[in-house]
C-alpha positions, 0 to 999 in steps of 0.5 A, a space after each residue: 503513471 501518476 506519482 503517489 505517496 504510500 504510507 505504511 502502518 504497523 506491521 507493514 511499516 516494520 516489514 517494508 522498513 519505512 513510514 512512507 515512500 513515493 512511486 508510480 502506480 495507475 491503481 492500487 492493484 498496480 501499487 500492490 504488484 510494484 511493492 510485491 516485486 521488491 518485497 521479501 517474503 515477510 513484506 509480501 505476506 503482510 501486503 497480501 493481508 492488508 487493506 488499503 485506503 486511498 485519500 483516507 477512503 477504503 479502496 473497495 475497487 482496487 482497479 480504480 485509477 489513482 491520480 497524481 498526488 494521491 496517498 495510499 495507506 497500507 493497513 495490515 490486520 490489527 490485533 488488539 485486546 
């Protein structure tokens, strides 16, 4: 499986306690499963509500294959005013 960079933003950064990490995942679905396995309840909730970008493009097909060196951004819902 390819090694990818995962970047966490806003509440995801807080929930996972990191700005980024590297791990192996074949797809965004695999990535979510891997992250969820090690996540506490708060992080799992944030993850379930997040959207994902692969190399700055919205991941509309979360089963699409990831490639070595890809970057996946975890974007929780943002509130604003």
